[in-house]
Phi, psi and omega in degrees: 000133181288159183293346186263358185298151184259133181233124168256127181258126176242136177208118182278158182086233183293178179266010179279117187265010182299327183245025183284154181263137184261118183255125173258116176263125178280118186277312173216171183295341182284354184261121188260110176268359190291322182247029186291136171242156180246116176267098191297340175289345173252005180287146173249113180274132181232071185302344176274346187061028184296312190288325186284347177264115189300328185293341183263354187297143180087001180292125177283103187286347177271003184301140183296151174285136175287133182233129169269125180251133180245153186221143165215143183244157175225143178045062174281155179279139186279119181268354184252162181271314184250002173211184180274172178293156176245073198283146175221150180249140176235126188248129185245142176244135169231122185274134179079187182262008184283107185295346186269336172311134186270130177302149175245132176288119187272317188173177181216163170276180169280172169264140181240122180284146169050057186212114183268357175227061182285147176244109187281129175281323186279127173266173179239128174259140178219148171283118178269129178240108184298323197279352183255152163274111181242107184265125189252137170241117182264115183245130179249116176249146167270117182279120178247112189308313179265337194239197185280138177295149175253145179272124178271322182163183175214172177208132186246142177198164167265152177305314184303322173305315184289315178300321186280353181278145181304134174075002189045053189231122182235132173244133183222174186253126171280132186220152181222122179050040180081354179251133188294135180230015172154188184233145178237146171240131181237130174235122177259155176213129174289129181251127175275110179288132185244336183081005182244150169249164178232130174254124180236133175233126179249150179219122180263158176225138172042047167293152183295140171289106179266341178258205187283318192239342188203197175223164173238078196279138161228159179240159175229134178252128186240151164239148184283147173203175187290343180255027183095190181275144179250134176287128173259323185210145169224127186282164175286168181278133168252122188287137162046056181210119184257006174228064194281141169249112181272143172294152183302150169239143180240144177224153163296145183299319180297319174305322171293308186225017177065019183089010187247107190285343178258009170302141181286138177242142173240131184240108174259148179247131176227158178261120187279136174234118183299332173242134177081193193280160165286147186261134180288123180263305182171170183216170173205162184236143182202187177228161165316310188295307183296322180295318188286328173294329177074015187284329182263115187283317185225135175254130181286141181270126179240134178252111193297336183293339187257354186293343179291338178283126184298328182278354190279131181247308177188177176243040186116160176243150183238134168235143178268108182273351166211129174212117182197155180262144172221153178293165173303125182299140177260166172310308177295333177299314177292322177292315173301326183285352179104013180285120187270137167257118180262136177252136167236143176237125171243137186253131176289120177245033184275156185295340182295343169290333182090154180299130187303338181273358184267137181299342184268355184282145173293343179258007180286115192228116177224172175309326184258356171217101174280131182283162176299332178296311183302315183291326178287317172305323184284317184296311182275314179308324180294339172267331175273333187300319177308329188275344178299112194304308187253008173074002182273132175240130177275119181261123187231162177233162178215153175082019186247151177283122181248213180307127173076015177070024181261137174285126181260136180255002174196114179209159181291121175278076182119170187289344173246146183286333177223147172243169183246118174074169185293323178311313182280343164304309187290320182292326175301305182297318180293323183278331184273323191292334173293337185268349184277131176273098181296145190220210180198171359272188177264105174240143190243350187305303189298323181293307183301317176303318181290324176291315179309304182296326181285325180296331182273000187284123168076017181260124171208189187298331190269333185245072184279128176230150180215127184248141178243117176266124175252110178260119177257115184213157186255358186195181183292155175268156176257003178239048181305312186292321174283338172292321184290326180295317186293314183299304182309310176302307187299335189290333185259347186235343188251136171280074194217133167242145178244122178245134178243120172248123177272114184264157181085194188247018170305155173289337178052024188301313183288346185287326182295343173298324181282338176276102188284036186286323181267315177227134181291141192294134187233116181282180192292350186253000175093002178282124185267141182295140184273341171219154174275117187240002193247139161228130181239131177228131175276136188292320183309327182295326195235017193287349174260000183221073191297339184282319179290327179299307172311306176311300186310312186290324188246006182306322192275353190298311182312306185295330180282320173300319178291326178294324171300311180300323182285326181292337180258007182062035175267127168245169187303138169288158178296146177288141179287000000 
């Protein structure tokens, strides 16, 4: 028996294996077990039976526990002149004690306007590893919409330090240049991943009128904890309506209740006021289990301050008109639910490609000598085109001299705004490229801005669309700062993925910066991309394997689409 052989010990009851039965499983007929010996010093005990199940081979048993971090700040320094600061928290992790290791951005909260005592709704989730030192740097910024963000301060701590504190709660000082600029409270909570989502749709009836004629109601959902109620979700405000109907919301089940179906939930309703404090309408308590069973048709909203009145019954009633569990949506779920995929192709027409009629040109394309541009279009386009709902592909160019001798960084490539299928893309490319006057420089901003603007048209939860912009280019760009800003904007608002294929022998060193696989893209004002929407692949690396080129280029698209849909709280539409 080899040292790596697997021995399964099975024992009912306690975990003492002194009397356990050792089962040797004969894997194939060539193995003779008649004279087998067992070296117990080499035996791997697998009480979870992970290794004996072929489907579990390769599982990392030391995989970290998911931990959710919640933040609130107190008495932040005011960085603005005519208003209060607009704080947002960014969490960075540096693993181990190596001072040269670069911190990685783990996540961020939302930005809260004009507030020096913010309670952030958005949490940051991190993998906790008992066996590792996980150094965290919590940075608090004042977000300035048009200018550079100001650093309010930061707080450093290890994740283990937070976990080990009573109630997993830490209060610390935010400092900048050695001076305290505020206080931060961090609460950690272990999350039991369920693989399930929950959809909730709420409807109110006869809510109290907190204004003269009506109310502007919104609701908050809290889950109970040893540190008090924790805010899970806050709804949008519905103006002037005491019978509000809210759009459905979707959560990961563990976000709502930490995986505990009987954990107490508190749902509060408030009347929004533009000036002054919001007015409390009422609240009720329930559990996920109670909501899903649907045995209670309506929950009365109770305002404790009104209970002493003999005529008081409630402050309105709330019904869950939809409450159900669904599995985590997949890429296929969105496609089968009717999500439209739109493809745009942008071709580099700068002079660095060389004159198309010259054999050394990257645009030199004949039936016996297909250019790298043509081969890239075929390899990537033939995979994407079948998903394009109407088969129409917008074909664009950039970096050519147009009317009046001015270089255009985004123009219609050919006589038609859209062509049908990859064959027409190639035929248009072959006809048009010899007629174009190549120019300079290489800029991406206008192309991405155009794709951003077009991708958001007519998109909502019922009309789901997603655009893939394929950019083919031969070199580095000269508008990196502006391009990053445009990508950061698109990452939060646009149903868009950007695929960049580098043709030719340029180094493309800066292109890898746009691909946010290692570090999240951050613009010059400190605004961080909320999603990684760019994938860069050099053509030369896979020029002899078009299938692998397509695979490397498109591998991130499904997760990027799912990430956008989740960020907008869009879940797959019901199948027809």
